[in-house]
N, C-alpha and C positions, 0 to 999 in steps of 0.2 A: 298455162298461159292465161295472160291478163292478171285477174284478182283471184285469189282464193277466200272462200269463207269459211270460217273457224266457229263452230258452234257448240255451245256446252249450258249446262245448266248447274246454277248455285242453288244450294238447299237453304242457305241462310244469307242475310245482308254481309257483306264484310269487304275487306280490303283484296283487291284484284290485281294483279301483274300478269301480264300476257305479252312475251318477248320472243322475237325472232334472232336466231343466232345462225352465225355459219359453220362449218366443220372444224374450224380452227378453234371456234368458242368464242367468236369475238359477237357481241351484241349488235347486230345491223339495224332493228327496229324495235320500239316499243309499241304495240299495239293499244294497249290499255294499263292505266295505274292509276288505283283510286277505289273508293268505297262503290260497290256495285249492288244493286237489290236483288235479293233472291227472285230465283226464276230462268226462263232461259235467253240465253244472249247469243248474236251474232255479230262477230267481227271479222271485217275484209282487211285483208293486205293486198296492195296493189304490186307488189314485188319490186318496192323502192326501198332504199335504205332512208336514213333520218334527215338526211339532205334533199331526198325526194330523186335520186339520181336512181335510175331502173339497174338491178343486180342480175348478175348472169345466170344461165341456166346452172342448175345444180340440187344438191340436197341441203337442206337446213333444217333446223330444230324449231322447234317452237314449245317455249316453257310456259307453264301457268302455275301461279302460286295463288291460293285461295282459301281462307279458312282455314288454314293448318294442311291444306292438299296441295302436293307437289306433284304435278304431272308433266310428262314429255312426249312428243309426236314428233315424227320425221314428216318433213313435207318437201315433195318434188316439184322443183319450179322449170318449166319447158318453155323453151322457144317457140 
């Protein structure tokens, strides 16, 4: 409910992409894109799409790309 905090650590400074997708594979929100310094980071997702509309409850995928790393995780949005 509400917002979700996504925490991660970057070993080196570099380009970062952090995006949320629905189960159809459509990107619904870009949380971060650009160069970030090394260290621990926390990004929040408020459960809204790029236009600011609240998204329905359900399962979403978060994709992170940084310095040659590609990672995915599931995120459950509840009402």
